[in-house]
C-alpha positions as CSV (number, residue, x, y, z in Angstrom):
1,X,63.6,110.6,52.6
2,X,65.7,112.5,55.1
3,X,64.4,113.5,58.5
4,X,65.6,117.0,59.3
5,X,64.9,120.3,60.7
6,X,64.2,122.3,57.5
7,X,65.0,125.7,59.1
8,X,68.3,124.5,60.4
9,X,69.3,122.8,57.1
10,X,68.2,126.0,55.2
11,X,70.5,128.0,57.5
12,X,73.4,125.6,56.9
13,X,73.0,125.8,53.1
14,X,72.6,129.6,53.3
15,X,75.9,129.8,55.3
16,X,77.6,127.7,52.6
17,X,76.2,129.8,49.8
18,X,77.1,133.1,51.5
19,X,80.7,131.8,52.1
20,X,81.0,130.9,48.4
21,X,79.6,134.4,47.4
22,X,82.1,136.2,49.7
23,X,85.2,134.3,48.7
24,X,84.7,133.4,45.0
25,X,86.7,135.0,42.3
26,X,84.8,137.8,40.6
27,X,83.3,137.2,38.1
28,X,82.8,133.6,38.9
29,X,80.4,130.7,39.1
30,X,79.1,128.8,42.1
31,X,77.9,125.2,41.5
32,X,75.3,123.6,43.7
33,X,74.8,119.8,43.3
34,X,72.7,117.2,45.1
35,X,73.2,113.5,45.0
36,X,71.2,110.7,46.5
37,X,72.8,107.4,47.6
38,X,71.1,104.5,49.4
39,X,72.3,105.7,52.9
40,X,72.8,109.4,52.5
41,X,72.0,112.6,50.6
42,X,74.9,115.0,49.8
43,X,74.6,118.7,48.9
44,X,77.7,120.2,47.4
45,X,78.6,123.9,47.0
46,X,81.6,124.5,44.8
47,X,83.4,127.8,44.0
48,X,86.8,129.0,43.0
49,X,88.8,131.4,45.2
50,X,92.1,132.2,46.7
51,X,93.9,129.1,47.8
52,X,94.3,128.3,51.5
53,X,97.3,127.2,53.4
54,X,97.1,123.9,55.3
55,X,96.7,125.7,58.6
56,X,93.9,127.9,57.2
57,X,92.1,124.8,55.9
58,X,92.5,123.0,59.2
59,X,91.0,125.9,61.1
60,X,88.2,126.9,58.6
61,X,85.4,125.3,60.7
62,X,86.6,126.8,64.0
63,X,84.3,129.2,65.7
64,X,85.3,132.9,65.1
65,X,88.1,131.9,62.7
66,X,88.5,134.1,59.6
67,X,91.1,133.8,57.0
68,X,93.6,136.5,57.9
69,X,94.2,137.9,54.4
70,X,91.6,140.3,52.9
71,X,89.4,138.9,50.2
72,X,87.1,141.1,48.1
73,X,83.5,140.4,48.9
74,X,82.0,143.2,46.6
75,X,79.5,144.6,49.1
76,X,78.7,141.5,51.0
77,X,79.1,142.1,54.7
78,X,82.1,140.6,56.4
79,X,81.0,137.9,58.8
80,X,81.8,137.0,62.4
81,X,83.6,133.8,61.5
82,X,80.7,131.6,62.7
83,X,79.0,130.6,59.4
84,X,81.0,127.4,58.6
85,X,81.1,126.4,62.3
86,X,77.3,126.7,62.6
87,X,76.8,124.8,59.3
88,X,79.0,122.0,60.6
89,X,77.2,121.9,64.0
90,X,73.9,121.7,62.1
91,X,75.2,118.8,60.0
92,X,76.3,117.0,63.2
93,X,72.9,117.6,64.9
94,X,71.5,115.6,62.0
95,X,74.1,112.8,62.4
96,X,75.7,114.2,59.2
97,X,79.0,115.7,58.3
98,X,80.2,118.8,56.6
99,X,83.6,118.5,54.8
100,X,85.8,120.6,52.5
101,X,87.7,119.4,49.5
102,X,90.2,122.0,48.6
103,X,92.5,121.7,45.6
104,X,94.5,124.8,44.5
105,X,91.7,127.3,44.0
106,X,88.7,125.0,43.9
107,X,86.6,124.6,47.1
108,X,83.9,121.9,47.4
109,X,81.9,121.9,50.6
110,X,80.0,118.7,51.0
111,X,77.0,118.5,53.4
112,X,76.1,114.8,53.8
113,X,73.0,113.7,55.7
114,X,71.9,110.2,56.5
115,X,68.8,109.1,54.6
116,X,65.9,106.9,55.9
117,X,65.7,104.9,52.6
118,X,67.3,101.5,52.8
């Protein structure tokens, strides 16, 4: 069991999925996984896309930050640079965390929320 605001968590997950859709190699695959541990639940969104520099990775969750090179989004509207920042804020409102594992061209966003099961 996890106590959460379902609308806010749905928005956080939607933001992660839209980010993956916008920045994935085309054609490509997006993997969504969920794991349950004794003290937390983790949702992962994984995609492959253009690698980031260390500076870009460090700023990715900043409000209004957008990677400065053009990436093909195939008809998906360009965002305001708020999606990942909002998703991280929602995670933190739930005493959770949102992190990014980035190796070469693989991106794994992990939304981890504390569970009530002990």
